[in-house]
C-alpha positions in Angstrom: 16.2 174.1 141.0 12.8 173.2 142.4 9.6 174.2 141.4 7.4 175.6 144.6 3.7 174.0 143.6 0.7 173.3 145.9 -2.8 171.7 144.2 -5.3 173.4 146.1 -8.1 171.3 143.8 -8.0 169.0 141.7 -8.4 171.7 138.8 -6.5 174.1 140.4 -2.1 174.6 140.9 -1.0 178.1 143.1 2.8 178.7 142.1 5.2 181.1 144.1 7.0 183.4 141.6 9.6 186.4 141.9 11.3 188.6 142.4 9.0 191.6 140.6 8.6 194.6 142.2 5.1 195.0 141.3 2.2 194.9 143.7 -0.7 193.2 142.0 -3.9 191.8 143.2 -5.2 190.2 140.0 -9.1 188.5 140.1 -10.4 186.3 137.4 -12.9 183.4 136.9 -9.3 181.7 135.2 -6.8 183.2 137.0 -5.3 184.9 140.4 -2.2 186.6 141.4 -1.7 187.5 144.7 1.0 189.7 146.5 2.6 188.3 149.8 2.3 190.2 152.6 5.5 191.6 153.7 6.2 192.5 150.3 7.8 195.8 151.3 10.1 194.7 153.3 11.4 191.8 150.9 11.6 194.5 148.0 13.7 197.0 150.6 15.5 193.6 151.4 17.2 193.0 147.6 17.3 196.6 146.8 19.3 196.7 149.5 21.6 193.8 148.8 25.6 194.4 148.9 25.7 192.4 145.8 23.1 194.3 144.0 24.5 197.0 141.4 23.2 199.9 139.1 19.9 197.6 139.2 21.1 194.7 138.5 21.5 191.8 141.2 24.9 189.2 141.1 25.6 186.2 142.0 26.6 185.8 146.2 30.2 184.2 146.2 30.2 180.3 145.8 30.5 178.8 150.0 31.3 175.6 150.8 31.5 173.4 153.8 34.2 171.6 155.1 33.4 167.9 157.4 33.7 170.1 160.7 30.5 172.8 159.0 33.8 175.4 158.6 32.4 178.2 155.8 35.0 179.1 153.3 34.1 181.0 150.7 35.3 181.4 147.4 37.2 183.9 145.1 34.7 183.2 142.4 31.0 183.4 142.4 28.4 180.4 142.6 26.9 181.7 139.3 23.0 180.0 140.2 21.4 182.2 142.7 18.1 182.7 144.0 15.2 185.7 145.1 12.4 185.7 147.6 9.1 184.7 145.8 7.0 187.8 145.7 3.3 186.1 144.3 1.3 183.5 144.0 -0.5 182.5 140.5 -3.0 180.8 140.4 -4.7 179.0 137.7 -8.1 176.9 138.1 -9.4 175.2 135.1 -7.1 171.8 133.3 -3.5 173.8 133.3 -0.7 171.8 134.4 3.1 173.0 135.7 4.3 173.4 132.3 1.3 176.3 132.2 2.4 177.5 135.0 6.1 177.3 134.0 5.1 179.1 130.5 2.7 181.5 132.3 5.5 183.3 134.2 8.2 183.1 130.9 5.4 185.0 129.1 5.4 187.7 132.0 9.1 187.6 131.9 9.3 188.9 128.7 6.4 191.8 129.1 7.8 192.8 132.3 11.7 193.3 130.9 13.0 190.9 133.9 13.2 187.9 134.9 10.9 186.0 136.6 11.0 182.2 138.3 8.6 179.7 140.2 12.0 178.0 140.6 13.7 178.0 143.7 17.1 178.7 142.3 15.9 179.9 138.8 18.5 183.1 137.7 22.0 182.4 136.4 25.1 185.3 136.7 23.1 188.4 137.5 19.3 189.2 136.5 18.1 193.5 136.4 15.4 194.0 139.8 14.4 196.5 138.0 11.2 195.9 135.0 11.8 196.8 131.9 15.4 196.5 131.7 15.1 193.6 129.1 12.7 195.3 126.3 12.3 197.9 124.2 8.4 198.5 124.9 6.1 199.7 127.5 2.7 197.8 127.7 -0.2 200.4 126.9 -3.3 200.0 127.9 -2.4 196.8 128.9 -1.0 195.1 132.5 0.1 191.8 133.6 -3.3 190.6 133.6 -3.5 191.1 130.1 0.2 189.4 130.0 -1.4 186.7 131.4 -4.6 186.1 129.2 -2.3 185.8 126.6 -0.4 183.4 127.1 -3.7 181.7 128.0 -4.0 182.0 124.7 -1.7 180.2 123.1 -1.7 177.8 125.6 -4.5 176.4 124.3 -4.1 177.5 120.1 -5.2 174.8 118.1 -2.4 172.7 117.2 -0.4 174.0 118.9 3.2 172.1 118.2 4.8 170.5 121.6 7.9 172.1 121.8 6.4 175.4 121.3 6.0 176.5 124.8 9.5 175.6 125.6 11.0 177.4 122.6 9.4 180.1 123.2 10.6 180.3 126.8 14.0 179.5 125.6 14.2 182.0 123.4 13.1 184.6 125.9 16.1 183.2 128.1 18.6 183.9 125.7 17.1 187.1 124.8 17.8 187.7 128.6 21.2 186.0 129.0 23.0 187.8 126.0 21.7 191.1 128.3 24.1 190.0 131.6 26.2 193.2 131.2 29.8 191.6 131.8 29.2 189.8 128.6 31.7 189.8 126.1 30.2 190.1 122.8 31.2 186.8 121.5 28.8 185.8 123.9 26.4 188.2 123.3 26.2 187.0 119.7 25.6 183.8 120.7 22.7 184.4 123.0 21.2 186.0 120.3 21.5 183.9 117.7 20.2 180.8 119.8 16.6 182.9 119.9 16.9 184.3 116.7 17.0 180.9 115.9 14.1 179.5 118.2 12.1 181.9 116.9 12.8 180.5 113.1 12.0 177.0 114.4 8.3 178.2 116.4 7.4 179.7 112.9 8.5 177.4 111.0 6.7 174.3 112.4 3.4 176.9 111.9 4.0 176.8 108.4 0.8 174.8 106.1 1.9 171.6 105.6 -0.1 171.3 102.5 2.5 174.1 101.2 5.9 171.8 100.1 7.8 174.5 101.0 11.9 174.5 101.4 13.1 174.7 105.1 15.3 178.4 104.5 18.8 178.1 105.1 20.9 180.0 107.9 21.2 183.0 105.9 17.3 183.1 104.6 16.3 182.9 107.5 15.8 186.1 109.4 14.5 188.0 105.7 12.2 184.1 105.6 10.7 185.2 109.7 10.7 189.1 108.1 8.6 188.1 105.2 6.7 186.1 106.9 6.0 188.6 109.9 5.5 191.4 106.7 8.3 193.6 109.4 11.0 195.3 107.4 13.8 193.9 106.8 17.8 194.5 108.4 19.7 195.3 106.9 22.2 192.6 108.1 20.4 190.0 107.0 21.0 190.0 103.6 24.0 190.4 101.4 27.4 190.5 102.3 26.1 192.0 105.3 25.0 188.9 106.6 25.1 187.8 109.8 24.7 184.4 109.0 28.9 184.3 107.9 29.8 185.5 111.3 27.7 182.5 112.9 29.5 179.7 110.3 32.8 181.1 111.8 31.4 181.1 115.4 30.0 178.0 116.4 32.0 175.6 113.7 35.6 177.3 114.5 35.3 179.6 117.6 36.3 182.5 115.7 34.9 185.9 116.1 35.4 188.2 113.6 38.6 186.7 112.6 40.4 186.3 116.5 40.3 183.1 118.5 36.8 184.0 121.1 37.4 186.4 123.2 40.3 188.9 121.0 37.6 190.6 119.2 34.5 192.8 119.8 31.8 193.2 117.2 33.3 197.0 115.5 33.2 198.1 112.3 36.3 198.1 111.9 36.8 194.5 111.2 33.8 194.2 108.5 32.8 197.7 106.6 28.9 197.0 106.9 28.6 195.4 110.8 28.5 197.7 113.6 28.2 196.9 117.7 24.9 198.9 117.0 23.9 195.2 115.3 23.6 193.2 118.7 21.1 196.4 120.0 19.1 195.3 116.6 19.0 191.9 116.8 17.9 192.3 120.5 14.8 194.6 119.1 13.9 192.1 116.9 14.1 189.2 118.8 11.2 191.1 120.6 9.2 192.0 117.3 9.2 188.2 116.7 8.0 187.0 120.1 5.3 189.7 120.3 4.0 188.2 117.1 4.7 184.4 117.5 2.6 185.3 120.9 -0.5 186.7 118.9 0.2 190.3 119.7 -0.8 192.5 116.1 1.0 196.0 116.9 1.6 197.0 113.4 3.4 200.9 114.9 5.4 198.2 117.0 6.5 195.8 114.7 7.3 197.9 112.3 9.2 200.6 114.2 13.3 200.8 113.8 15.2 198.4 115.4 18.9 201.1 115.8 17.9 203.0 118.5 17.5 203.2 122.4 14.1 204.1 122.5 11.1 202.5 124.2 8.1 202.2 122.1 4.2 201.5 123.5 3.0 197.7 122.8 -0.8 197.7 122.7 -1.5 193.9 123.4 -4.7 194.3 121.9 
């Protein structure tokens, strides 16, 4: 994967990103976002792509070339694929390529769809409709506010060197978990990785003057909820704790008493655990990310997890 970055001056970078089907024209002293001239035709070409199904676009079949240059289409997808860029982000000031990437990851999260600066930044499938991968919609804010929020995070005092990369990793794992063709154990693995990523970010923000004992896996979701003053889901404590599923899954390749792929996340395997918990984990990760990025909308943060409703989110 290669990143398209153009240096306009020593203190300015311009990065193409996409695919984002929303027209943007943003200009501030610190950053600008412009939409490509042929925006409408690019959007149409993606929507008309034969590999689009129910607002998701899938990787096309893998192709190979022999020594004569003849193309052979394989009976499986190429997995990693590209989409056209639709916008250009320009940051002015002491920002580098990693800062650009982080801003786009944050824009991805708050727009609810995967955006990338790379040449081929999509794996297996990605939605082409905003809002698909989150349970909130911005209220009173827009992309300008999201970019400023990301830049504020980058500028935090004593920011851990891995914080931005971990935020990006959590967002990516959250998004990968929602691929429609995922089996239950795959979805669970991605989501648990995202939960653990949130914990690592928050743990490294702790007050080092206090000699805190690092929570064990079965204590971590509970610890984060208490730190963020959020309601604790029932599956984060007691016999329903998902850490036991994680241990069997990650260490022994077992998911609800069966080898991977032979069991679903259903209540008939454990009285308290239901398939809806995976949706709740997605929702909780969204709330963790919102708080970690500096948003303090208590109405959203404390909202119910056991629903597929969209909630309004205020960034400030």
